[in-house]
C-alpha positions, 0 to 999 in steps of 0.5 A: 500500500502507499499512503500517496500523500507521503509519496506524491506531495507535489509534481516536483517530487514525482518528477524527481522520482521519475528521473531517479527511476530513469537513471536506474534504468527502465524495467519491464515485468518479465513475460510469463509463459502464456499457457502456464496454467495449462501445463500437466499437473504434478502431485500436490503435497501439503505440509502440516504441523509435523512436516510434509503430509503423505501423498494420500493425506494431501489428496484427501485434504484437497478433495475436501477443498474441492468446490461442491465436489466438482472439478476446478482448475484451481485444484487440478492445474493451478496448485502444482504450478503455483508451488513451482512458481512460489516455492513455499508450501501449502500448509494445513492446520491454520486458523485464519480470521478476516479483519475488516478495517483499522479498528478491528485490526488494531484491537486484535493486534493490541491483544496479541502484543499485550499477550506476547511472552517471547518476541514481537517481529513487526514490519511495516511500510508506514508507522506515523507519529500520531495517536495510533503510532504512539500507542503501538510504540508505548505497547512495544516499549512496555513489552521490551522492558518486560523482557519480550524482544521486539524487532521492528522494520520500517520503510524509509520512504513510507515513514518519511514524515515520521520524525527520527525522535519517534524511534529514539524511545524505542531504541533506548528501551532495547527495541531493535529498529531497522530502517529499510533501504534508507533514503539518505545514501550516506546511511545505505547499508548496500547499493543505494536503490531509492526506488526499492521499498518495503511495502509489507505489513507483517506482525508476528507474535511469539512465532505463533500468530501472524498478521498480514494485509493492507493496514499500516500504522496510522490514524487514517485507519482509526474509523471503520468504513462507515465512520469518520476518519481522524485524519487531519487532512481527510474526513473519509474513512479508510476501507481495508482488509487484514488477516490474523493467522495462527498455526504452522503457516506462521513459521513461513511468514517468520522466515520472510521477516528473518530474510528481510532482516538479514538482507538489510544487514540488521544487527544480530537478533537476540536469541529467542524462540522464533520457530516454536514447535508448530501446532494445529490451530484450525482447518485452513490451508494457507500459503505465505508468499513474499515478493522482492525486486531482487527476484527475477519476477514477482512471485505474487504477480506470477501466482495471481496470473496463474490463478486468473488463467485457471479461473472457470467461473469468477474472478473478484479483484478488490484493489486500491491502486489498479494500474495493470500491465499488458499481461494482467489486462490480457489475462482478465480479458481472456477470462471473460472470453472463457465465460468467467464473471470478472469484477473489479472493485476499485476506489471511487475516491483516492489519496492520489489523483495521478494513480486515480486517473491512470487507473481510469485510463484503462476503463474503456478497454476493460468495460469494452471487454466485458469486465465489470467495474465497481467504484467504492463510495463513501470510503477510501478503498485501500484493500488488496484482495482477490477471490477466484472461483470461490475457493482461491483467496488472497489478502495482502499488501500487493497493489495491482500496479507496476511499482508493486510488481517491480520495485516493492517487497510485498507479502500476501497470504493465499487461502484455499477452500470454500469456507474461507472463500465464502467469507471473502464473497460476503465481504465483496458483496458488502462492498458492492452495496456501497459501490457504484457500477460503471457502465460503458455508456455512462463512461463514454459521456465523461467530461473532456477534462477527465479524459485529458487527466487520464491521458496525462496520468497514463504517461506516468503509469510505470512510476506510480 
């Protein structure tokens, strides 16, 4: 996620970012194999609390996940390929709780932090010096002083408006604080890459509970989707989605946190029980996916393309910043041609006019292809979720834009199964009740001024 008011406070700053990107060289999203979802499947193996399941056990779990007992490409073609793309296991035995908006998410996080006994690992794009940020800081300092080791990663650009003084009490209490890819080149711990950002939102407590989604640490999330924000600059509530997970998959998210800490050359972490003996906590099957610009391609992007290419009935995408590349556009249009119901839930208002109009510059092409577009009203949509065929779900930090796919570290959880898919379906439909359908006829009647803004913003699509 980006809180765009931080990254795009002026055209001049955006121009500077563009110049830096050009100096670094233009990058393209690697072309994925067009028929990637059509390859012959390999046996899908799952992991549980005690390690890999047998082929027979894996087959039994997958059979229970099948939608109404019917064959679906999500299970017979997509899963094995996804394992090849991502490399992380499908993990059974997890409890996953869907968290909607800031208040519910923060309250769940506060409880987890207060109950921490061993360690707290936190990774966030933005942590602001406001009411919410201060409360998190107080909790973390208190736990550190009680003997719980706290390790915090924050992004240098995402938290650029947060004064350095905010982190001083944290450090003085013993919290390990790591600034990801410092924007000041004099503080860089490796080659300076201003465009590379840590956009992840991850909280792990005692290696047993993990939170992943789109919510940063900021008071803009202080109200629900139908309340009033406490933001000093915007009265619109923020609509977002997060997850609380418990079970064996937490170890996979812990590995991603540890990898970032090591790659950023953070101080050696204090010895703690970062990987406790996993225990079965529920029935959800989950895969942890982390993407990094240092990899040949975005793993989240590749697996989402694979899932869309495998879709048979429905693709529901909710995303805050939708600036698609040609492959994603082609995948969505081809899905419609196969008879798939493709729906996009996008913001009706935004914190970035450039991204807003760049996204809208694709509407005519999308609507002409038969893709349905809805715009969320009365709230600033910031969620990043997907539901495919009612059985493949993902929630995380990844926007559907070039920056997320090329320049950001992102993190998502993929959940398999109809039970969790049903919750995602209900949430999507609730958003639709507060959304407006965009029709091609009405869209083509928009003002000349709007068209000019769309064309101008489209020129910046790769750098937004």
